[in-house]
Each structure stands twice: as C-alpha cells, then as structure tokens.
C-alpha positions as CSV (number, residue, x, y, z in Angstrom):
1,M,44.9,-31.0,-26.0
2,L,41.8,-30.5,-27.8
3,R,38.3,-30.3,-26.3
4,N,35.6,-30.9,-28.3
5,N,33.1,-28.9,-25.3
6,K,30.1,-29.5,-27.7
7,G,27.1,-31.6,-26.3
8,V,25.1,-31.3,-22.3
9,T,26.6,-33.0,-19.5
10,L,24.1,-35.6,-18.0
11,V,24.5,-33.1,-15.0
12,E,22.8,-30.7,-16.6
13,V,20.3,-33.0,-18.2
14,I,19.5,-34.1,-14.7
15,V,19.1,-30.6,-14.1
16,V,16.9,-29.8,-17.2
17,V,14.4,-33.1,-16.6
18,A,14.5,-31.9,-12.7
19,L,13.3,-28.8,-13.1
20,L,10.9,-29.8,-15.9
21,S,9.4,-32.0,-13.6
22,L,8.5,-29.8,-11.5
23,V,7.0,-27.8,-13.5
24,L,5.0,-29.9,-15.5
25,I,3.6,-31.3,-10.9
26,L,2.8,-27.9,-10.6
27,I,0.5,-27.5,-13.8
28,T,-1.0,-30.9,-13.0
29,S,-1.9,-30.0,-9.3
30,V,-3.5,-26.9,-10.3
31,N,-5.8,-28.6,-13.4
32,I,-6.9,-31.5,-10.4
33,F,-7.6,-28.0,-8.7
34,G,-9.7,-26.1,-11.3
35,H,-11.8,-29.4,-11.8
36,K,-12.3,-30.2,-8.4
37,Q,-14.3,-27.1,-7.9
38,L,-16.3,-27.2,-11.3
39,A,-17.5,-30.7,-9.5
40,Q,-18.2,-29.1,-6.7
41,Q,-19.7,-26.0,-8.3
42,S,-22.0,-28.1,-10.3
43,S,-23.4,-30.1,-7.5
44,Q,-23.9,-27.2,-5.6
45,I,-25.4,-25.2,-8.7
46,E,-27.9,-28.6,-9.4
47,N,-29.4,-27.9,-5.7
48,Q,-29.7,-24.7,-6.5
49,S,-31.0,-25.1,-9.5
50,N,-34.1,-27.7,-7.9
51,A,-35.0,-25.8,-5.0
52,R,-35.7,-23.0,-7.2
53,E,-37.8,-25.6,-9.6
54,A,-39.8,-26.4,-6.7
55,I,-40.4,-23.1,-5.0
56,N,-41.3,-21.4,-8.4
57,L,-43.6,-23.9,-9.5
58,I,-45.8,-24.5,-6.3
59,T,-46.3,-21.0,-6.0
60,K,-46.8,-20.3,-9.4
61,E,-50.1,-23.0,-8.9
62,I,-50.8,-21.3,-5.6
63,R,-51.6,-18.2,-6.6
64,R,-53.3,-19.1,-9.8
65,A,-55.6,-21.0,-7.1
66,S,-58.7,-20.9,-5.7
67,T,-58.6,-22.9,-3.2
68,V,-55.3,-24.6,-1.0
69,E,-55.2,-26.9,1.8
70,E,-52.2,-28.4,3.3
71,L,-51.3,-31.9,3.7
72,K,-50.0,-33.9,6.1
73,D,-46.7,-33.6,4.0
74,G,-47.5,-31.3,1.0
75,I,-50.6,-29.2,-0.2
76,S,-53.6,-29.4,-2.4
77,I,-54.1,-27.0,-4.9
78,D,-57.3,-27.1,-6.2
79,G,-57.8,-30.9,-5.9
80,I,-53.8,-31.8,-7.3
81,K,-52.1,-32.8,-4.4
82,Y,-48.6,-31.9,-4.3
83,I,-46.8,-35.1,-1.8
84,F,-43.1,-34.9,-1.0
85,E,-42.3,-38.6,-0.8
86,D,-38.9,-40.2,-0.8
87,H,-36.9,-36.9,-2.0
88,S,-39.4,-35.8,-4.6
89,I,-42.0,-33.6,-5.2
90,K,-44.4,-35.5,-6.4
91,K,-48.1,-34.2,-8.3
92,N,-50.1,-36.9,-8.6
93,N,-48.1,-39.4,-7.9
94,T,-46.0,-38.5,-10.7
95,I,-42.7,-37.2,-9.7
96,L,-41.0,-33.5,-10.8
97,I,-38.0,-32.7,-9.0
98,S,-36.1,-34.7,-7.3
99,N,-33.1,-34.5,-5.2
100,I,-35.3,-32.9,-2.2
101,D,-34.8,-33.6,1.5
102,D,-37.5,-31.3,2.8
103,L,-40.7,-29.8,1.7
104,E,-42.0,-27.8,5.0
105,I,-45.6,-25.8,3.9
106,I,-47.4,-24.1,6.3
107,I,-50.9,-21.9,6.1
108,T,-52.4,-20.1,8.6
109,D,-55.3,-18.3,8.6
110,G,-55.5,-14.2,8.4
111,D,-55.0,-12.1,11.4
112,T,-55.0,-8.7,12.2
113,E,-51.5,-8.7,11.5
114,T,-51.9,-10.3,7.9
115,E,-54.8,-8.4,7.5
116,G,-57.0,-10.8,6.6
117,R,-55.2,-12.8,4.2
118,T,-54.6,-16.4,4.5
119,K,-50.5,-16.2,4.3
120,I,-47.9,-19.5,3.4
121,N,-44.6,-20.6,3.9
122,I,-43.1,-22.7,2.1
123,K,-39.6,-24.1,2.9
124,I,-37.1,-26.6,1.1
125,T,-34.1,-28.1,1.6
126,S,-32.1,-29.7,-1.0
127,K,-30.4,-33.2,-1.0
128,E,-26.8,-33.1,-0.1
129,G,-24.6,-33.4,-3.0
130,K,-21.5,-34.1,-3.7
131,N,-19.6,-31.1,-2.4
132,Q,-21.9,-32.5,1.4
133,Q,-24.0,-28.8,0.7
134,S,-27.9,-28.6,1.2
135,V,-29.3,-25.4,0.0
136,T,-32.8,-23.9,1.5
137,L,-35.1,-21.5,0.0
138,S,-38.2,-19.9,1.5
139,T,-40.8,-18.1,0.7
140,T,-43.8,-16.2,1.8
141,L,-47.4,-16.1,0.4
142,Y,-50.4,-14.3,0.9
143,L,-53.4,-15.4,-0.8
144,R,-56.4,-12.4,-1.7
145,E,-59.2,-12.9,-0.9
C-alpha cells in the first residue's frame, strides 16, 4: 500500500493558526500599551508646558516692570492686569494661557531676610489632564529697588 504523505493534517493547521493568533495578540497588546503611554505622556507634557509658559511669562513681565501690585485674583504689572479666571490666565481680559487650575501670587514687602527687597512668590498648578495628574511649578522673585 502506497501512501501520499504530501500536505498537512487538520491538527497541524489548527496548531499553526493557534500559534499565529497568540503572536498577533501579543503584538497587538504591546501596540495598545504603547498608544496609551503616548497619550498619557503627551497630556503630562502639555500640562507642564502650560504651567511653565505661564510662570515664564509672568516672571518676565515682573522683571521688566516698574510697579507690581497684588490683586485678589491675580497681579497688576505696570497697570496691566493678569487675572486668573475660568481656568485661564488673562491679560486685560484676553486669554494668555488656558488649562490652569490655580494661580497663587504672594507679594511680601522687604525685610532684613530679603535685604529690604520685595519678595514675590508665584505658584501655578495646571489643570488635570487625561492622565489625572496636575503639575505645580513655583518661583520666587526679588525686586530690585
């Protein structure tokens, strides 16, 4: 009796399909994980960028200013008002930076510790993004007399 041993059996086909399916599932799960990480990190970078941009802008304006006054919900720099309202920092009612959760500015008159210079503490917290994390940045400025 002669047998034809060419071809594959049903069991071999099922095993190959099962192994390929496992490989594809692993590749897909790695790809999905990568996309989730990308979205989370992009959101975090955006939060950091908003807070950093706000700090840099206000700090730069304060350093150029001749007069700085603390307001209830912001700061007045040479008569230009920077107000925190509706999760945004506004300059004369024009939105400069959005997605900000908190703006805290404390101006302390000079004393012996600051050598008579006025001290300004600025603290900005970004709004929580998709990753449910907010970013808080702060800086301290000393005004020259």
